[in-house]
C-alpha positions as a Python dict, from the first residue, in 0.01 Angstrom:
ca = {
    (1, 'M'): (0, 0, 0),
    (2, 'A'): (297, -109, -208),
    (3, 'E'): (235, -301, -529),
    (4, 'V'): (335, -666, -508),
    (5, 'S'): (561, -775, -791),
    (6, 'E'): (489, -1071, -1015),
    (7, 'E'): (812, -1230, -893),
    (8, 'A'): (693, -1212, -531),
    (9, 'I'): (358, -1366, -621),
    (10, 'R'): (532, -1650, -805),
    (11, 'A'): (764, -1712, -511),
    (12, 'Y'): (470, -1716, -271),
    (13, 'W'): (281, -1949, -508),
    (14, 'K'): (580, -2183, -521),
    (15, 'E'): (605, -2187, -141),
    (16, 'H'): (241, -2289, -106),
    (17, 'R'): (281, -2565, -365),
    (18, 'E'): (588, -2697, -181),
    (19, 'Q'): (397, -2692, 148),
    (20, 'L'): (116, -2886, -22),
    (21, 'R'): (364, -3151, -139),
    (22, 'Q'): (515, -3169, 209),
    (23, 'C'): (172, -3238, 362),
    (24, 'E'): (120, -3522, 116),
    (25, 'T'): (466, -3663, 185),
    (26, 'Q'): (408, -3654, 560),
    (27, 'R'): (71, -3824, 520),
    (28, 'S'): (229, -4097, 311),
    (29, 'T'): (515, -4147, 557),
    (30, 'L'): (279, -4167, 855),
    (31, 'T'): (55, -4417, 678),
    (32, 'N'): (347, -4638, 579),
    (33, 'L'): (483, -4629, 933),
    (34, 'L'): (149, -4725, 1086),
    (35, 'I'): (106, -5012, 841),
    (36, 'V'): (452, -5147, 925),
    (37, 'V'): (392, -5113, 1300),
    (38, 'T'): (52, -5281, 1268),
    (39, 'A'): (202, -5570, 1072),
    (40, 'A'): (482, -5617, 1325),
    (41, 'L'): (245, -5605, 1621),
    (42, 'S'): (9, -5846, 1446),
    (43, 'A'): (293, -6095, 1405),
    (44, 'L'): (383, -6061, 1771),
    (45, 'I'): (21, -6103, 1881),
    (46, 'V'): (-19, -6418, 1670),
    (47, 'Q'): (315, -6552, 1793),
    (48, 'Q'): (194, -6509, 2151),
    (49, 'K'): (-123, -6705, 2054),
    (50, 'F'): (-363, -6422, 2140),
    (51, 'M'): (-293, -6446, 2513),
    (52, 'L'): (-434, -6183, 2748),
    (53, 'N'): (-91, -6028, 2797),
    (54, 'V'): (-97, -5897, 2436),
    (55, 'M'): (-421, -5702, 2483),
    (56, 'P'): (-228, -5376, 2534),
    (57, 'L'): (-70, -5428, 2192),
    (58, 'C'): (-418, -5470, 2044),
    (59, 'L'): (-525, -5147, 2211),
    (60, 'F'): (-216, -4977, 2073),
    (61, 'V'): (-314, -5086, 1720),
    (62, 'V'): (-662, -4939, 1776),
    (63, 'L'): (-519, -4611, 1905),
    (64, 'A'): (-263, -4595, 1625),
    (65, 'G'): (-539, -4637, 1367),
    (66, 'L'): (-752, -4366, 1528),
    (67, 'Y'): (-451, -4135, 1554),
    (68, 'G'): (-373, -4198, 1188),
    (69, 'A'): (-730, -4110, 1085),
    (70, 'V'): (-713, -3780, 1272),
    (71, 'A'): (-361, -3702, 1148),
    (72, 'V'): (-437, -3765, 781),
    (73, 'S'): (-749, -3549, 817),
    (74, 'K'): (-531, -3270, 952),
    (75, 'Y'): (-281, -3316, 669),
    (76, 'Y'): (-572, -3286, 426),
    (77, 'E'): (-686, -2965, 593),
    (78, 'R'): (-338, -2814, 564),
    (79, 'A'): (-298, -2930, 205),
    (80, 'S'): (-637, -2777, 119),
    (81, 'Y'): (-528, -2450, 274),
    (82, 'H'): (-208, -2435, 70),
    (83, 'L'): (-391, -2535, -247),
    (84, 'S'): (-651, -2262, -200),
    (85, 'Q'): (-376, -2006, -141),
    (86, 'A'): (-190, -2120, -453),
    (87, 'R'): (-511, -2100, -656),
    (88, 'A'): (-577, -1747, -532),
    (89, 'L'): (-225, -1647, -632),
    (90, 'T'): (-276, -1811, -971),
    (91, 'R'): (-586, -1596, -1021),
    (92, 'D'): (-379, -1290, -934),
    (93, 'L'): (-124, -1385, -1199),
    (94, 'V'): (-398, -1442, -1456),
    (95, 'D'): (-555, -1105, -1370),
    (96, 'R'): (-219, -936, -1421),
    (97, 'G'): (-182, -1101, -1761),
    (98, 'V'): (125, -1301, -1658),
    (99, 'L'): (-56, -1627, -1725),
    (100, 'G'): (-296, -1692, -2007),
    (101, 'S'): (-660, -1770, -1952),
    (102, 'D'): (-749, -2104, -1807),
    (103, 'E'): (-971, -2214, -2097),
    (104, 'R'): (-737, -2500, -2187),
    (105, 'L'): (-721, -2611, -1825),
    (106, 'A'): (-1100, -2602, -1798),
    (107, 'H'): (-1129, -2806, -2117),
    (108, 'A'): (-873, -3060, -1992),
    (109, 'R'): (-1058, -3083, -1660),
    (110, 'T'): (-1387, -3148, -1840),
    (111, 'E'): (-1224, -3417, -2055),
    (112, 'H'): (-1079, -3580, -1743),
    (113, 'Y'): (-1418, -3584, -1568),
    (114, 'L'): (-1577, -3740, -1875),
    (115, 'A'): (-1307, -4007, -1887),
    (116, 'F'): (-1354, -4091, -1518),
    (117, 'P'): (-1720, -4013, -1442),
    (118, 'R'): (-1740, -4200, -1110),
    (119, 'L'): (-1381, -4214, -995),
    (120, 'H'): (-1322, -3838, -997),
    (121, 'R'): (-1597, -3799, -736),
    (122, 'I'): (-1415, -4013, -480),
    (123, 'R'): (-1208, -3789, -256),
    (124, 'L'): (-862, -3932, -195),
    (125, 'H'): (-843, -3806, 162),
    (126, 'R'): (-1150, -4013, 249),
    (127, 'L'): (-974, -4326, 127),
    (128, 'W'): (-680, -4247, 355),
    (129, 'V'): (-910, -4189, 653),
    (130, 'V'): (-1094, -4514, 582),
    (131, 'L'): (-762, -4701, 566),
    (132, 'H'): (-668, -4576, 912),
    (133, 'L'): (-1012, -4652, 1050),
    (134, 'A'): (-972, -5003, 906),
    (135, 'I'): (-646, -5034, 1103),
    (136, 'A'): (-838, -4935, 1418),
    (137, 'A'): (-1112, -5189, 1337),
    (138, 'Y'): (-846, -5453, 1281),
    (139, 'G'): (-705, -5375, 1625),
    (140, 'I'): (-1052, -5418, 1775),
    (141, 'S'): (-1086, -5753, 1602),
    (142, 'L'): (-748, -5862, 1741),
    (143, 'L'): (-866, -5755, 2085),
    (144, 'L'): (-1187, -5955, 2048),
    (145, 'V'): (-994, -6263, 1940),
    (146, 'C'): (-771, -6227, 2248),
    (147, 'V'): (-1077, -6208, 2473),
    (148, 'I'): (-1243, -6508, 2305),
    (149, 'V'): (-928, -6723, 2311),
    (150, 'A'): (-858, -6641, 2674),
}
């Protein structure tokens, strides 16, 4: 098997990091889009005074929130994959002596965890999923208001 050059490993590492950033950008774009759509549909539903004819819009908000929760979970899965690949390539570079040891990084990580003892335990992807589930719950509440008003 041919030896892989340090340059190739770095290029592969860079590709995985770029793919990781792209996943995060797509997640952000999707979330922003769903928030804007939800706000616009909410305005339309209120303007129509929660009549029965806007119930499909309420259902759409529910489905959009559920779709968003699944989509951001998938983006997290892909981002995790690319991060794990980049970390494996980083270990290869450290093993080859291209990069120094990660003692400073480990120390900085420990300092960070001490500075944020509770906050560092909260996983960001869970916050994004909860946001989208909240959009779905909001859609259900709009639907219930429509049923009650009618």
